[in-house]
ZADO-1210 file (C-alpha; in nm, 4 decimals, padded with zeros to 6 digits):
<atoms>
<atom x="02.3910" y="-04.7979" z="-00.6747" code="GLU" pos="1"/>
<atom x="02.7136" y="-04.8965" z="-00.6060" code="GLU" pos="2"/>
<atom x="02.8320" y="-04.5437" z="-00.5120" code="PHE" pos="3"/>
<atom x="02.5631" y="-04.4341" z="-00.3284" code="TRP" pos="4"/>
<atom x="02.6202" y="-04.7829" z="-00.0647" code="GLU" pos="5"/>
<atom x="02.9558" y="-04.6330" z="-00.0261" code="ARG" pos="6"/>
<atom x="02.8775" y="-04.2968" z="00.0815" code="ILE" pos="7"/>
<atom x="02.7455" y="-04.1099" z="00.3951" code="ASN" pos="8"/>
<atom x="02.6210" y="-03.7967" z="00.3031" code="GLN" pos="9"/>
<atom x="02.6670" y="-03.5976" z="-00.0724" code="CYS" pos="10"/>
<atom x="02.6126" y="-03.2622" z="-00.1613" code="ILE" pos="11"/>
<atom x="02.6091" y="-03.1622" z="-00.5509" code="PHE" pos="12"/>
<atom x="02.7232" y="-02.8155" z="-00.6813" code="MET" pos="13"/>
<atom x="02.5743" y="-02.6667" z="-01.0337" code="SER" pos="14"/>
<atom x="02.4286" y="-02.4130" z="-01.2184" code="ALA" pos="15"/>
<atom x="02.1938" y="-02.6539" z="-01.3629" code="THR" pos="16"/>
<atom x="02.1400" y="-02.8958" z="-01.1716" code="PRO" pos="17"/>
<atom x="01.9780" y="-03.1968" z="-01.4180" code="SER" pos="18"/>
<atom x="01.6268" y="-03.3187" z="-01.2177" code="GLU" pos="19"/>
<atom x="01.7744" y="-03.6352" z="-01.0622" code="TRP" pos="20"/>
<atom x="01.9931" y="-03.4304" z="-00.8388" code="GLU" pos="21"/>
<atom x="01.6805" y="-03.2864" z="-00.7413" code="LEU" pos="22"/>
<atom x="01.4904" y="-03.5427" z="-00.6909" code="SER" pos="23"/>
<atom x="01.7472" y="-03.6917" z="-00.4653" code="VAL" pos="24"/>
<atom x="01.7923" y="-03.3551" z="-00.2798" code="SER" pos="25"/>
<atom x="01.7056" y="-03.3060" z="00.0715" code="GLN" pos="26"/>
<atom x="01.7256" y="-02.9309" z="00.0410" code="GLN" pos="27"/>
<atom x="01.8483" y="-02.7220" z="-00.2282" code="VAL" pos="28"/>
<atom x="02.0163" y="-02.3853" z="-00.1568" code="VAL" pos="29"/>
<atom x="02.0474" y="-02.0738" z="-00.4421" code="GLU" pos="30"/>
<atom x="02.3551" y="-01.8152" z="-00.4591" code="GLN" pos="31"/>
<atom x="02.1964" y="-01.6045" z="-00.6547" code="ILE" pos="32"/>
<atom x="02.3219" y="-01.2664" z="-00.5516" code="VAL" pos="33"/>
<atom x="02.6475" y="-01.2273" z="-00.6863" code="ARG" pos="34"/>
<atom x="02.9367" y="-01.0260" z="-00.4677" code="PRO" pos="35"/>
<atom x="02.9955" y="-00.7734" z="-00.7417" code="THR" pos="36"/>
<atom x="02.6205" y="-00.6906" z="-00.7798" code="GLY" pos="37"/>
<atom x="02.5852" y="-00.7987" z="-01.1031" code="LEU" pos="38"/>
<atom x="02.2249" y="-00.9329" z="-01.2129" code="LEU" pos="39"/>
<atom x="02.1701" y="-01.1778" z="-01.4865" code="ASP" pos="40"/>
<atom x="02.1682" y="-01.0934" z="-01.8222" code="PRO" pos="41"/>
<atom x="01.8660" y="-00.9034" z="-01.9665" code="GLU" pos="42"/>
<atom x="01.6526" y="-01.1502" z="-02.2514" code="VAL" pos="43"/>
<atom x="01.4965" y="-01.0391" z="-02.5584" code="GLU" pos="44"/>
<atom x="01.3823" y="-01.2823" z="-02.8023" code="VAL" pos="45"/>
<atom x="01.3234" y="-01.0965" z="-03.2002" code="ARG" pos="46"/>
<atom x="01.2497" y="-01.2650" z="-03.5212" code="PRO" pos="47"/>
<atom x="01.4746" y="-01.4369" z="-03.7399" code="THR" pos="48"/>
<atom x="01.3970" y="-01.2899" z="-04.0854" code="LYS" pos="49"/>
<atom x="01.7070" y="-01.0186" z="-04.1108" code="GLY" pos="50"/>
<atom x="01.8804" y="-01.1868" z="-03.7926" code="GLN" pos="51"/>
<atom x="02.1634" y="-01.1334" z="-03.9556" code="ILE" pos="52"/>
<atom x="02.1799" y="-00.7567" z="-04.0672" code="GLU" pos="53"/>
<atom x="02.0155" y="-00.7093" z="-03.6796" code="ASP" pos="54"/>
<atom x="02.3056" y="-00.8936" z="-03.5478" code="LEU" pos="55"/>
<atom x="02.5476" y="-00.6878" z="-03.7193" code="VAL" pos="56"/>
<atom x="02.3931" y="-00.4043" z="-03.6279" code="GLY" pos="57"/>
<atom x="02.4348" y="-00.5032" z="-03.2365" code="GLU" pos="58"/>
<atom x="02.7791" y="-00.5913" z="-03.2674" code="ILE" pos="59"/>
<atom x="02.8459" y="-00.2659" z="-03.3891" code="LYS" pos="60"/>
<atom x="02.7108" y="-00.0908" z="-03.0544" code="LYS" pos="61"/>
<atom x="02.9081" y="-00.3161" z="-02.8637" code="ARG" pos="62"/>
<atom x="03.2720" y="-00.2797" z="-03.0377" code="VAL" pos="63"/>
<atom x="03.2006" y="00.0979" z="-03.0244" code="GLU" pos="64"/>
<atom x="03.2034" y="00.0884" z="-02.6579" code="LYS" pos="65"/>
<atom x="03.4853" y="-00.1605" z="-02.6619" code="GLY" pos="66"/>
<atom x="03.2977" y="-00.4308" z="-02.5819" code="GLN" pos="67"/>
<atom x="03.2506" y="-00.8310" z="-02.6948" code="ARG" pos="68"/>
<atom x="03.0023" y="-01.0370" z="-02.7790" code="VAL" pos="69"/>
<atom x="02.9511" y="-01.4241" z="-02.8412" code="LEU" pos="70"/>
<atom x="02.7427" y="-01.5536" z="-03.1300" code="VAL" pos="71"/>
<atom x="02.5917" y="-01.9357" z="-03.0742" code="THR" pos="72"/>
<atom x="02.5241" y="-02.1347" z="-03.4272" code="THR" pos="73"/>
<atom x="02.4401" y="-02.5046" z="-03.4556" code="LEU" pos="74"/>
<atom x="02.6886" y="-02.6515" z="-03.7015" code="THR" pos="75"/>
<atom x="03.0391" y="-02.5973" z="-03.7295" code="LYS" pos="76"/>
<atom x="02.9828" y="-02.5163" z="-04.1555" code="ARG" pos="77"/>
<atom x="02.7537" y="-02.2019" z="-03.9977" code="THR" pos="78"/>
<atom x="02.9888" y="-02.0627" z="-03.7769" code="ALA" pos="79"/>
<atom x="03.2826" y="-02.0749" z="-04.0034" code="GLU" pos="80"/>
<atom x="03.0472" y="-01.9046" z="-04.3224" code="ASP" pos="81"/>
<atom x="02.9094" y="-01.6153" z="-04.0436" code="LEU" pos="82"/>
<atom x="03.2630" y="-01.5855" z="-03.9175" code="THR" pos="83"/>
<atom x="03.3734" y="-01.5351" z="-04.2703" code="ALA" pos="84"/>
<atom x="03.0704" y="-01.2720" z="-04.2985" code="PHE" pos="85"/>
<atom x="03.1939" y="-01.0235" z="-04.0577" code="LEU" pos="86"/>
<atom x="03.5263" y="-01.0619" z="-04.1343" code="THR" pos="87"/>
<atom x="03.4341" y="-00.9004" z="-04.4855" code="GLU" pos="88"/>
<atom x="03.2423" y="-00.6238" z="-04.2702" code="LEU" pos="89"/>
<atom x="03.5629" y="-00.5371" z="-04.1563" code="GLY" pos="90"/>
<atom x="03.4312" y="-00.7100" z="-03.8245" code="ILE" pos="91"/>
<atom x="03.7361" y="-00.8817" z="-03.6226" code="LYS" pos="92"/>
<atom x="03.5879" y="-01.2206" z="-03.5538" code="ALA" pos="93"/>
<atom x="03.6847" y="-01.5595" z="-03.4964" code="HIS" pos="94"/>
<atom x="03.5032" y="-01.9047" z="-03.5212" code="TYR" pos="95"/>
<atom x="03.5372" y="-02.1683" z="-03.1827" code="LEU" pos="96"/>
<atom x="03.4352" y="-02.5374" z="-03.2272" code="HIS" pos="97"/>
<atom x="03.6261" y="-02.9151" z="-03.1930" code="HIS" pos="98"/>
<atom x="03.8352" y="-02.8990" z="-03.5018" code="ASP" pos="99"/>
<atom x="04.0093" y="-02.6350" z="-03.3335" code="ILE" pos="100"/>
<atom x="04.2875" y="-02.7504" z="-03.0864" code="GLU" pos="101"/>
<atom x="04.2636" y="-02.7111" z="-02.7326" code="ALA" pos="102"/>
<atom x="04.6071" y="-02.4877" z="-02.6902" code="ILE" pos="103"/>
<atom x="04.5063" y="-02.2805" z="-03.0074" code="GLU" pos="104"/>
<atom x="04.1490" y="-02.2430" z="-02.7980" code="ARG" pos="105"/>
<atom x="04.3171" y="-02.0635" z="-02.5339" code="THR" pos="106"/>
<atom x="04.5352" y="-01.8418" z="-02.7633" code="GLU" pos="107"/>
<atom x="04.1819" y="-01.7420" z="-02.9242" code="ILE" pos="108"/>
<atom x="03.9851" y="-01.6671" z="-02.6110" code="LEU" pos="109"/>
<atom x="04.2954" y="-01.5090" z="-02.4933" code="ARG" pos="110"/>
<atom x="04.2748" y="-01.2489" z="-02.7960" code="ASP" pos="111"/>
<atom x="03.8934" y="-01.1966" z="-02.7657" code="LEU" pos="112"/>
<atom x="03.9255" y="-01.0708" z="-02.4067" code="ARG" pos="113"/>
<atom x="04.2591" y="-00.8975" z="-02.5176" code="LEU" pos="114"/>
<atom x="04.0563" y="-00.6762" z="-02.8135" code="GLY" pos="115"/>
<atom x="04.2059" y="-00.8836" z="-03.1266" code="ASN" pos="116"/>
<atom x="03.9288" y="-01.0176" z="-03.1829" code="TYR" pos="117"/>
<atom x="03.5847" y="-00.8733" z="-03.1344" code="ASP" pos="118"/>
<atom x="03.3136" y="-01.1425" z="-03.2101" code="VAL" pos="119"/>
<atom x="03.3649" y="-01.5214" z="-03.1512" code="LEU" pos="120"/>
<atom x="03.0943" y="-01.7518" z="-03.3220" code="VAL" pos="121"/>
<atom x="03.1133" y="-02.0890" z="-03.1751" code="GLY" pos="122"/>
<atom x="02.9124" y="-02.3890" z="-03.0964" code="ILE" pos="123"/>
<atom x="02.9038" y="-02.6458" z="-02.8202" code="ASN" pos="124"/>
<atom x="03.1984" y="-02.4826" z="-02.6575" code="LEU" pos="125"/>
<atom x="03.0540" y="-02.1186" z="-02.5506" code="LEU" pos="126"/>
<atom x="02.8183" y="-02.3277" z="-02.4057" code="ARG" pos="127"/>
<atom x="02.9393" y="-02.3112" z="-02.0202" code="GLU" pos="128"/>
<atom x="03.3267" y="-02.3321" z="-01.8103" code="GLY" pos="129"/>
<atom x="03.3958" y="-01.9795" z="-02.0045" code="LEU" pos="130"/>
<atom x="03.4703" y="-01.6647" z="-01.7875" code="ASP" pos="131"/>
<atom x="03.4261" y="-01.3950" z="-02.0442" code="LEU" pos="132"/>
<atom x="03.4012" y="-01.0382" z="-01.8329" code="PRO" pos="133"/>
<atom x="03.4498" y="-00.8224" z="-02.1637" code="GLU" pos="134"/>
<atom x="03.1194" y="-01.0129" z="-02.3367" code="VAL" pos="135"/>
<atom x="02.8074" y="-00.7926" z="-02.3142" code="SER" pos="136"/>
<atom x="02.6462" y="-00.9699" z="-02.5680" code="LEU" pos="137"/>
<atom x="02.5875" y="-01.3428" z="-02.6070" code="VAL" pos="138"/>
<atom x="02.3254" y="-01.4221" z="-02.9514" code="ALA" pos="139"/>
<atom x="02.1511" y="-01.7354" z="-03.0164" code="ILE" pos="140"/>
<atom x="02.0658" y="-01.8180" z="-03.3645" code="LEU" pos="141"/>
<atom x="01.8071" y="-02.0700" z="-03.4198" code="ASP" pos="142"/>
<atom x="01.7059" y="-02.0392" z="-03.0909" code="ALA" pos="143"/>
<atom x="01.3602" y="-02.2409" z="-03.1196" code="ASP" pos="144"/>
<atom x="01.5170" y="-02.5041" z="-03.3006" code="LYS" pos="145"/>
<atom x="01.4740" y="-02.7567" z="-02.9899" code="GLU" pos="146"/>
<atom x="01.6975" y="-03.0336" z="-02.8712" code="GLY" pos="147"/>
<atom x="02.0575" y="-03.0973" z="-02.6879" code="PHE" pos="148"/>
<atom x="02.2596" y="-02.7416" z="-02.8387" code="LEU" pos="149"/>
<atom x="01.8457" y="-02.5572" z="-02.7217" code="ARG" pos="150"/>
<atom x="01.7489" y="-02.7533" z="-02.4491" code="SER" pos="151"/>
<atom x="01.6457" y="-02.5519" z="-02.1176" code="TYR" pos="152"/>
<atom x="02.0451" y="-02.6404" z="-01.9189" code="THR" pos="153"/>
<atom x="02.2370" y="-02.5186" z="-02.2448" code="SER" pos="154"/>
<atom x="02.0247" y="-02.2398" z="-02.2887" code="LEU" pos="155"/>
<atom x="02.0850" y="-02.1207" z="-01.9283" code="ILE" pos="156"/>
<atom x="02.4433" y="-02.1889" z="-01.9639" code="GLN" pos="157"/>
<atom x="02.4605" y="-01.9846" z="-02.2951" code="ILE" pos="158"/>
<atom x="02.2992" y="-01.6691" z="-02.1564" code="MET" pos="159"/>
<atom x="02.5562" y="-01.7376" z="-01.8324" code="GLY" pos="160"/>
<atom x="02.8236" y="-01.6104" z="-02.0477" code="ARG" pos="161"/>
<atom x="02.7227" y="-01.2378" z="-02.0451" code="ALA" pos="162"/>
<atom x="02.6503" y="-01.2367" z="-01.6935" code="ALA" pos="163"/>
<atom x="02.9441" y="-01.0809" z="-01.6073" code="ARG" pos="164"/>
<atom x="02.9187" y="-00.7827" z="-01.7618" code="HIS" pos="165"/>
<atom x="02.7310" y="-00.4783" z="-01.6041" code="VAL" pos="166"/>
<atom x="02.5667" y="-00.4278" z="-01.9601" code="GLU" pos="167"/>
<atom x="02.4858" y="-00.7882" z="-01.9888" code="GLY" pos="168"/>
<atom x="02.2327" y="-00.8517" z="-02.2684" code="LYS" pos="169"/>
<atom x="02.1278" y="-01.2322" z="-02.4557" code="VAL" pos="170"/>
<atom x="01.9341" y="-01.2186" z="-02.7925" code="ILE" pos="171"/>
<atom x="01.7766" y="-01.5216" z="-02.9075" code="MET" pos="172"/>
<atom x="01.6286" y="-01.4810" z="-03.2560" code="TYR" pos="173"/>
<atom x="01.3156" y="-01.6904" z="-03.2838" code="ALA" pos="174"/>
<atom x="00.9807" y="-01.7554" z="-03.4640" code="ASP" pos="175"/>
<atom x="00.8432" y="-01.9391" z="-03.1772" code="THR" pos="176"/>
<atom x="00.8902" y="-01.9356" z="-02.8319" code="ILE" pos="177"/>
<atom x="01.0048" y="-02.3579" z="-02.7045" code="THR" pos="178"/>
<atom x="00.9265" y="-02.5302" z="-02.3756" code="GLU" pos="179"/>
<atom x="01.3059" y="-02.4598" z="-02.2997" code="SER" pos="180"/>
<atom x="01.3291" y="-02.1113" z="-02.4172" code="MET" pos="181"/>
<atom x="00.9888" y="-02.0265" z="-02.1908" code="ARG" pos="182"/>
<atom x="01.1539" y="-02.2360" z="-01.9124" code="LYS" pos="183"/>
<atom x="01.4962" y="-02.0525" z="-01.9582" code="ALA" pos="184"/>
<atom x="01.3592" y="-01.6712" z="-02.0204" code="ILE" pos="185"/>
<atom x="01.1806" y="-01.7009" z="-01.6595" code="GLU" pos="186"/>
<atom x="01.3572" y="-01.8378" z="-01.5013" code="GLU" pos="187"/>
<atom x="01.6905" y="-01.5698" z="-01.5795" code="THR" pos="188"/>
<atom x="01.3858" y="-01.3092" z="-01.5114" code="ASN" pos="189"/>
<atom x="01.3600" y="-01.5078" z="-01.1448" code="ARG" pos="190"/>
<atom x="01.6873" y="-01.4441" z="-01.0621" code="ARG" pos="191"/>
<atom x="01.6984" y="-01.0878" z="-01.1657" code="ARG" pos="192"/>
<atom x="01.4328" y="-00.9407" z="-00.9955" code="ARG" pos="193"/>
<atom x="01.6064" y="-01.1539" z="-00.6505" code="ILE" pos="194"/>
<atom x="01.9366" y="-00.9456" z="-00.7822" code="GLN" pos="195"/>
<atom x="01.7698" y="-00.5951" z="-00.8126" code="GLU" pos="196"/>
<atom x="01.5805" y="-00.6450" z="-00.5037" code="GLU" pos="197"/>
<atom x="01.8725" y="-00.7143" z="-00.2915" code="PHE" pos="198"/>
<atom x="02.0498" y="-00.4046" z="-00.4995" code="ASN" pos="199"/>
<atom x="01.8515" y="-00.2082" z="-00.3798" code="ARG" pos="200"/>
<atom x="01.7545" y="-00.2622" z="-00.0428" code="LYS" pos="201"/>
<atom x="02.1376" y="-00.2549" z="00.0450" code="HIS" pos="202"/>
<atom x="02.2583" y="-00.0085" z="-00.1881" code="GLY" pos="203"/>
<atom x="02.4352" y="-00.2253" z="-00.3911" code="VAL" pos="204"/>
<atom x="02.5453" y="-00.0798" z="-00.7210" code="LYS" pos="205"/>
<atom x="02.6962" y="-00.3391" z="-01.0120" code="PRO" pos="206"/>
<atom x="03.0157" y="-00.3222" z="-01.0975" code="GLN" pos="207"/>
<atom x="03.1442" y="-00.5524" z="-01.4152" code="SER" pos="208"/>
<atom x="03.3965" y="-00.8450" z="-01.3223" code="VAL" pos="209"/>
<atom x="03.7466" y="-00.7522" z="-01.3322" code="GLN" pos="210"/>
<atom x="04.0098" y="-01.0384" z="-01.4973" code="LYS" pos="211"/>
<atom x="04.4100" y="-00.9941" z="-01.6151" code="PRO" pos="212"/>
<atom x="04.3934" y="-01.1691" z="-01.8897" code="VAL" pos="213"/>
<atom x="04.6441" y="-01.3587" z="-01.8323" code="TRP" pos="214"/>
<atom x="04.5733" y="-01.4885" z="-01.4826" code="ASP" pos="215"/>
<atom x="04.3143" y="-01.6461" z="-01.6286" code="ALA" pos="216"/>
<atom x="04.4292" y="-01.8207" z="-01.9593" code="TYR" pos="217"/>
<atom x="04.8330" y="-01.8486" z="-01.9045" code="LEU" pos="218"/>
<atom x="04.8890" y="-02.0680" z="-01.6036" code="PRO" pos="219"/>
<atom x="04.8366" y="-02.3627" z="-01.7526" code="VAL" pos="220"/>
<atom x="04.9527" y="-02.6517" z="-01.5913" code="PRO" pos="221"/>
<atom x="05.2052" y="-02.7445" z="-01.8424" code="SER" pos="222"/>
<atom x="05.3306" y="-02.4011" z="-01.7977" code="LEU" pos="223"/>
<atom x="05.3786" y="-02.4474" z="-01.3755" code="MET" pos="224"/>
<atom x="05.5169" y="-02.7811" z="-01.3806" code="GLU" pos="225"/>
<atom x="05.8437" y="-02.6053" z="-01.6420" code="ARG" pos="226"/>
<atom x="05.8662" y="-02.2512" z="-01.4406" code="ARG" pos="227"/>
<atom x="06.1417" y="-02.4291" z="-01.2099" code="GLY" pos="228"/>
<atom x="06.3158" y="-02.5379" z="-01.4962" code="ALA" pos="229"/>
<atom x="06.3072" y="-02.2662" z="-01.7204" code="TYR" pos="230"/>
<atom x="06.4346" y="-02.0392" z="-01.4367" code="GLN" pos="231"/>
<atom x="06.6954" y="-02.2593" z="-01.3433" code="VAL" pos="232"/>
<atom x="06.8526" y="-02.2842" z="-01.6999" code="GLY" pos="233"/>
<atom x="06.8713" y="-01.8824" z="-01.7286" code="MET" pos="234"/>
<atom x="07.1030" y="-01.9100" z="-01.4146" code="GLY" pos="235"/>
<atom x="07.2297" y="-01.5691" z="-01.3347" code="ASP" pos="236"/>
<atom x="07.4211" y="-01.5036" z="-01.6767" code="ALA" pos="237"/>
<atom x="07.1274" y="-01.5357" z="-01.8543" code="GLY" pos="238"/>
<atom x="06.9284" y="-01.2867" z="-01.5959" code="ARG" pos="239"/>
<atom x="07.2556" y="-01.0472" z="-01.6478" code="GLY" pos="240"/>
<atom x="07.2411" y="-01.0142" z="-02.0411" code="THR" pos="241"/>
<atom x="06.9176" y="-00.9179" z="-02.0744" code="GLY" pos="242"/>
<atom x="06.8627" y="-01.1268" z="-02.3534" code="GLU" pos="243"/>
<atom x="06.5752" y="-01.3181" z="-02.2515" code="ILE" pos="244"/>
<atom x="06.2441" y="-01.2135" z="-02.0450" code="PRO" pos="245"/>
<atom x="06.1361" y="-01.3936" z="-01.7686" code="SER" pos="246"/>
<atom x="05.8595" y="-01.6326" z="-01.8031" code="LEU" pos="247"/>
<atom x="05.6210" y="-01.4100" z="-01.6157" code="ASP" pos="248"/>
<atom x="05.6910" y="-01.1016" z="-01.8721" code="GLU" pos="249"/>
<atom x="05.6768" y="-01.3424" z="-02.1880" code="ILE" pos="250"/>
<atom x="05.3479" y="-01.3305" z="-02.2667" code="PRO" pos="251"/>
<atom x="05.3756" y="-00.9104" z="-02.2857" code="PHE" pos="252"/>
<atom x="05.6500" y="-00.9202" z="-02.4949" code="VAL" pos="253"/>
<atom x="05.4727" y="-01.1767" z="-02.7666" code="ILE" pos="254"/>
<atom x="05.1826" y="-00.8987" z="-02.7589" code="LYS" pos="255"/>
<atom x="05.4061" y="-00.5903" z="-02.8084" code="ARG" pos="256"/>
<atom x="05.6370" y="-00.8029" z="-03.0595" code="LEU" pos="257"/>
<atom x="05.2992" y="-00.8869" z="-03.2519" code="GLU" pos="258"/>
<atom x="05.2046" y="-00.5137" z="-03.2629" code="LYS" pos="259"/>
<atom x="05.5299" y="-00.4218" z="-03.4096" code="GLU" pos="260"/>
<atom x="05.5369" y="-00.7351" z="-03.6499" code="MET" pos="261"/>
<atom x="05.2047" y="-00.5688" z="-03.7805" code="HIS" pos="262"/>
<atom x="05.3006" y="-00.2526" z="-03.8251" code="GLU" pos="263"/>
<atom x="05.6177" y="-00.3511" z="-04.0205" code="ALA" pos="264"/>
<atom x="05.4220" y="-00.5595" z="-04.2642" code="ALA" pos="265"/>
<atom x="05.2345" y="-00.2083" z="-04.2811" code="LYS" pos="266"/>
<atom x="05.5313" y="-00.0726" z="-04.3762" code="ARG" pos="267"/>
<atom x="05.6260" y="-00.3288" z="-04.6375" code="LEU" pos="268"/>
<atom x="05.8895" y="-00.4417" z="-04.4155" code="GLU" pos="269"/>
<atom x="05.9051" y="-00.7875" z="-04.4333" code="PHE" pos="270"/>
<atom x="06.1954" y="-00.9295" z="-04.3793" code="GLU" pos="271"/>
<atom x="06.1862" y="-00.7249" z="-04.1133" code="ARG" pos="272"/>
<atom x="05.8127" y="-00.8358" z="-04.0366" code="ALA" pos="273"/>
<atom x="05.9610" y="-01.2350" z="-04.0484" code="ALA" pos="274"/>
<atom x="06.2186" y="-01.1460" z="-03.7899" code="GLU" pos="275"/>
<atom x="05.9717" y="-01.0919" z="-03.5471" code="LEU" pos="276"/>
<atom x="05.7813" y="-01.3707" z="-03.6322" code="ARG" pos="277"/>
<atom x="06.0091" y="-01.6008" z="-03.5506" code="ASP" pos="278"/>
<atom x="06.1140" y="-01.4400" z="-03.2073" code="GLN" pos="279"/>
<atom x="05.7236" y="-01.4522" z="-03.1566" code="ILE" pos="280"/>
<atom x="05.7147" y="-01.8273" z="-03.2086" code="ARG" pos="281"/>
<atom x="06.0522" y="-01.8631" z="-02.9825" code="TYR" pos="282"/>
<atom x="05.8762" y="-01.6977" z="-02.6893" code="LEU" pos="283"/>
<atom x="05.5662" y="-01.9676" z="-02.7302" code="ARG" pos="284"/>
<atom x="05.8008" y="-02.2675" z="-02.7611" code="HIS" pos="285"/>
<atom x="05.9428" y="-02.1282" z="-02.3944" code="LEU" pos="286"/>
<atom x="05.6028" y="-02.1446" z="-02.2929" code="LEU" pos="287"/>
<atom x="05.4298" y="-02.4427" z="-02.4558" code="TYR" pos="288"/>
<atom x="05.7605" y="-02.6811" z="-02.5557" code="GLY" pos="289"/>
<atom x="05.5887" y="-02.7175" z="-02.9336" code="THR" pos="290"/>
<atom x="05.5017" y="-02.4336" z="-03.1137" code="SER" pos="291"/>
<atom x="05.1587" y="-02.3516" z="-03.1294" code="PRO" pos="292"/>
<atom x="05.1390" y="-02.4325" z="-03.5495" code="THR" pos="293"/>
<atom x="05.2813" y="-02.7404" z="-03.6546" code="ASP" pos="294"/>
<atom x="05.3304" y="-02.9317" z="-03.3171" code="GLY" pos="295"/>
<atom x="05.7350" y="-02.9057" z="-03.3936" code="GLN" pos="296"/>
<atom x="05.9766" y="-02.8006" z="-03.2294" code="GLN" pos="297"/>
<atom x="06.0600" y="-02.4312" z="-03.3134" code="THR" pos="298"/>
<atom x="06.4765" y="-02.3499" z="-03.3611" code="PRO" pos="299"/>
<atom x="06.6349" y="-02.0345" z="-03.1588" code="GLN" pos="300"/>
<atom x="06.6042" y="-01.7470" z="-03.3390" code="PRO" pos="301"/>
<atom x="06.9754" y="-01.6294" z="-03.4457" code="THR" pos="302"/>
<atom x="06.8053" y="-01.2689" z="-03.2191" code="THR" pos="303"/>
<atom x="06.6112" y="-01.2607" z="-02.9465" code="LEU" pos="304"/>
<atom x="06.4149" y="-00.9694" z="-02.8484" code="PRO" pos="305"/>
<atom x="06.5838" y="-00.7457" z="-02.6011" code="LYS" pos="306"/>
<atom x="06.4277" y="-00.7631" z="-02.2312" code="ARG" pos="307"/>
<atom x="06.2215" y="-00.4482" z="-02.1919" code="LYS" pos="308"/>
<atom x="06.0366" y="-00.3545" z="-01.8692" code="ARG" pos="309"/>
<atom x="05.6564" y="-00.4551" z="-01.9016" code="VAL" pos="310"/>
<atom x="05.4220" y="-00.3422" z="-01.6704" code="LYS" pos="311"/>
<atom x="05.2319" y="-00.6286" z="-01.4956" code="LYS" pos="312"/>
<atom x="04.9172" y="-00.6400" z="-01.3889" code="PRO" pos="313"/>
<atom x="04.8099" y="-00.5907" z="-01.0099" code="LEU" pos="314"/>
<atom x="04.7465" y="-00.9141" z="-00.8499" code="ARG" pos="315"/>
</atoms>
């Protein structure tokens, strides 16, 4: 009440406005049509019997196309067990839940986009705020277990993760259709009809969102704050030697070194792999200030990676 007494006009902006926000609004404006022409994802409900086998089949279809998959569960234990099961089948999967530190979450999401993982299994952290254009399938396990994680708002947010890809699809595994499911499906279908009609009328061909990986995840505040100090510390001499890459190139150098490390390990050249690992840790230290694994200051390796010209994404 005190808040309302101190303001004159107010605009609420939300993909899923609550009943209260709708009740106090004199006008509701929807932005349904996207500049890319993308449609809201197709939604399909399938029975829970044999859901894991069915899910594995759907995942393999997406992996063959170079696409990514998000799977949402209700518990942390289920997320970890499902990830272990998928890994045993040779599927590159990882889980994401509240026990994982924020920086590591960022790295996991980055690796998903880069293709180091094909599947990400999560709980509530996959609900909103993620922009992952490579994801074409969102699978919702136990969709009919009514509650906060399977409410109308949560379902709409989860389903929206598949709305960045031209082949976006949502599969709900459930034995009954709850009220939340019905509302979410009807709302998604309503939006699809409007979007399809607009595209037909104006001759728009839907296109998947195209976004460079590093632009989305690496320019975090801590990195931006340290950019000037890092470049000043290098000095002209540092640039002249070519031993340390520029801050913008570090992510790409890390990616190259990771590939070399895995190749060295496959050749059983473990000393070389360990040396590359230390270089990677040091470069991550330059980005984050501490080691992502142990939180301690990372010492400089005896041999720094030689600077290699790396192709940067177009901005």
